[in-house]
N, C-alpha and C positions, 0 to 999 in steps of 0.2 A: 675588513675583519670585524670591526666594531658593529657595522651595519648587520653583518651576517649573524653575529651573536645576539644582537637585539631582536632581529627578525625571527631567529630560531626560537628564542625564549617566548616571544609573543605567540608563535605558532604552537608551541607546546602547551601554553595556557589555553588558547582558544580551541584546540583540538582535544584536550585532555578528556573531557566528559564523553565525547563520541568514541574515542579510542578505548577508554576504560570500559565502556559498555559493549565494545565490539566482541562478537563471537563468530566462529567459523561454521555456524550451523546452516544458514540458508540465505536466501536473497535479501531478506529484510535488512540485514546488516550492511550489505553492499549498497542498498538504496539509501540507508541512513547516512553513510559516508558520502555518497554522491550528492545527497541533498545539502549537506553541510558545505561541501566544496562549491556547489552551484550558488549557494547563498553568498559565499565570500566573493566569487567571481562577479555575480550580479551587482553587489554593492560596490566593488572596485570599479566595474565598468561604468556604472552610473556616476560615480564620484570623479574618476580620473580619466574616463574614456575620451580620447582625443582623435579618434578616427571618425570618418564621415558617418558610418552606420552604427556608432557605439550605442546610441539610445535604442535602436531596433534590436541590436544584439542583446542588450540588457532585458528587453521585453521578451525575446525568445528564451533567454535563460530563465526568466520568471515563469513562463509557461511550463518549462521543464520542472522547475522547482515545485510549482503548484500540483503538477501531475504526480510528482514524487510524494507530496504530502497526502494526496488521495490514496496512493498505493500503500503508504506506510500506515495510514489510519485503518485501511482494510475493512471498510464498512459496506462492501458490496452486497453481502448477504442481508444485512440489516435493511438497506435501501430497497432491495429487491423483494424482500418478504413482508414489507410493511402491510400491504393490503391483504396478503395471504393470512397473516396473523389475525386481522380483523374478521375475515371470513370464517376461518377454521378454528380460531381460538389459540390460546397459549400452548406452546409445546411442553409436554410433560414427559420426563424420562424417569424410569424406575428400573430396578433390578429384581429379578425373580429367581427362584430355584431352578437348577438345571439337572438334567439326568446325569451329567458328568460331575464327579466329585471335584470340588475346588473351583468350579466354574459357576457363573451366574448368567441368566438370560437378560438381554437388554429389551425393555419394553418402552416403545416410543408411541405416544398418542397425542391427540389434540383435544382440547376441552369441548369443542362444538361438534365433534364427530359422533353420530348416533348409530349409523348403520355400516355394514360391510361395504356397500356401494359408495358411501361417502368416504370411507377410509381409502378405497381404491382410487377415487377421484382426487382426494387430497394428495395421495402419494404420487400420482401422475403429475399433478400441478407442481408439487414440491420438486420433483426431479427436473422438470422444465426450468423452474426458477433457479435451481442450483447451477444448471448449465448456463443460464443467462448471466448470473452473477460472475461466474468464471470468465465468460466471454467479455464482460465489461472490464474486468481486471486485466485480462490479456490485451484488450484494446488500448487501455491506458499505457501499459508497458510498451506496446508497439508504437504508439504515437510519441511517447517520450523518446525512444531511440530513433525514430524517424527524424524528429526535429534535431536531435543531437548529431546524427550521422550527416545531416544536411548542412549544419551550421558550425559544429564544434571547432573546425579548423580555422574559422574566422573569429573565434572568441579570444582575442588577444589584444594587448595594448602596449 
């Protein structure tokens, strides 16, 4: 009874920040909770693991945790568009007047685009890069759950 009370209070304290910030909006919050849990399991496995493969299990958990950190940072577009920005310049967004009352038009341009042909080429490259960034993110999620589905049932001590 005393152990359960002590352990429960400790859990409330160490999970408070994550639970307080939790929302039911999207996958980000699921990944945030999973990251916290894997951090605790990794630390516990490294410190108290007494089965033969405990160090390997902790390393697998760390890979999952690092993948979750990349997914949570969500810098796929920034990484993918770095050279694109150098070539085509900074993205500029402005709003203009619309034919419809109460509406605005969205104007998107880049500082180094001078011709219609360059604008079409930039748009084509941009679309390809957005698809690539999305693929990188999906690839990380897929790899995360591939590792977990293969090993999670052996992450115990």
